[in-house]
C-alpha positions as CSV (number, residue, x, y, z in Angstrom):
1,M,154.4,-49.2,178.2
2,G,155.2,-51.9,175.6
3,F,158.0,-51.7,173.2
4,F,155.8,-51.0,170.2
5,D,153.8,-48.4,172.1
6,S,156.6,-46.0,172.1
7,E,156.2,-43.3,169.5
8,I,160.0,-43.2,169.1
9,V,160.2,-46.9,168.2
10,Q,157.2,-46.6,165.8
11,H,158.8,-43.6,164.1
12,E,162.1,-45.3,163.8
13,A,160.6,-48.5,162.5
14,K,158.6,-46.6,159.9
15,Q,161.6,-44.5,158.8
16,L,163.9,-47.6,158.6
17,F,161.3,-49.4,156.4
18,E,160.8,-46.4,154.1
19,D,164.5,-45.7,153.8
20,Y,165.2,-49.4,153.0
21,Q,162.5,-49.4,150.4
22,S,163.8,-46.2,148.8
23,L,167.4,-47.4,148.7
24,T,166.4,-50.8,147.4
25,Q,164.5,-49.2,144.5
26,L,167.3,-46.7,143.9
27,G,169.9,-49.6,144.0
28,S,168.2,-51.2,141.0
29,S,169.8,-48.4,138.9
30,Y,173.2,-48.6,140.7
31,G,174.9,-49.7,137.5
32,K,173.9,-46.4,135.8
33,F,175.3,-44.2,138.6
34,D,178.5,-42.3,138.1
35,R,181.4,-42.8,140.5
36,E,180.1,-40.1,143.0
37,G,176.6,-41.5,142.9
38,K,177.9,-45.0,143.7
39,K,179.9,-43.6,146.6
40,L,176.8,-41.8,148.0
41,F,174.7,-44.9,147.6
42,I,177.1,-47.0,149.5
43,A,177.4,-44.5,152.2
44,Q,173.6,-44.3,152.6
45,M,173.4,-48.1,152.7
46,E,176.1,-48.2,155.4
47,E,174.3,-45.6,157.5
48,M,171.0,-47.4,157.1
49,M,172.5,-50.7,158.1
50,A,174.0,-49.1,161.2
51,R,170.6,-47.8,162.1
52,Y,169.0,-51.1,161.5
53,R,171.7,-52.9,163.7
54,I,170.9,-50.5,166.6
55,F,167.2,-51.1,166.2
56,M,167.7,-54.8,166.2
57,K,169.8,-54.6,169.3
58,R,166.9,-52.7,171.0
59,F,164.7,-55.7,170.3
60,E,167.3,-58.1,171.7
61,L,167.7,-56.1,174.9
62,S,164.1,-55.4,175.5
63,E,162.2,-57.5,178.0
64,D,158.9,-56.6,176.2
65,F,157.2,-59.9,175.1
66,M,156.3,-58.5,171.7
67,A,159.8,-57.4,171.0
68,Q,161.1,-60.8,171.9
69,M,158.5,-62.5,169.7
70,T,159.5,-60.2,166.8
71,M,163.2,-61.2,167.3
72,E,162.2,-64.9,167.3
73,Q,160.1,-64.4,164.2
74,L,163.1,-62.8,162.4
75,K,165.4,-65.5,163.5
76,T,163.0,-68.1,162.3
77,Q,162.6,-66.4,159.0
78,L,166.3,-66.0,158.4
79,G,166.8,-69.5,159.7
80,Q,164.8,-70.7,156.8
81,F,167.5,-69.5,154.5
82,G,170.2,-70.8,156.8
83,V,171.2,-67.4,158.0
84,T,171.4,-65.7,161.4
85,P,170.8,-62.0,162.0
86,Q,174.6,-61.7,162.6
87,Q,175.3,-63.5,159.3
88,M,172.9,-61.2,157.5
89,F,174.7,-58.1,158.7
90,E,178.1,-59.6,157.9
91,Q,177.0,-60.5,154.3
92,M,175.6,-57.0,153.8
93,N,178.9,-55.5,155.1
94,Y,180.8,-57.8,152.8
95,T,178.7,-56.7,149.8
96,L,179.2,-53.1,150.6
97,E,183.0,-53.6,151.0
98,R,183.1,-55.4,147.7
99,M,181.2,-52.5,146.0
100,K,183.8,-50.1,147.5
101,A,186.7,-52.1,146.3
102,E,185.2,-52.2,142.8
103,L,185.0,-48.4,142.9
104,E,188.6,-48.1,143.9
105,Q,189.7,-50.3,141.0
106,Q,187.8,-48.1,138.6
107,A,189.7,-45.0,139.9
């Protein structure tokens, strides 16, 4: 069975994409959130990024040709912006940590 033939993989990919889209839309109103809303948003982003990192690791570890091609495409796309997948996750974590620090300063 191929990597993308798995119902589990298909479900997780769909769920990650939907969650990312929802959080991105929600994030456009981040400045209007109260303190607790901001904390909740940050926690949800951290949880989603952890799930995304695990999903990406599955691609890396898979011997399936399509999974490997998908990883290469992602690396190529990110490379056009001068970023590796690792740097993408580090930047996201940095941004979330900065958001947390700003919340603490407002306390």
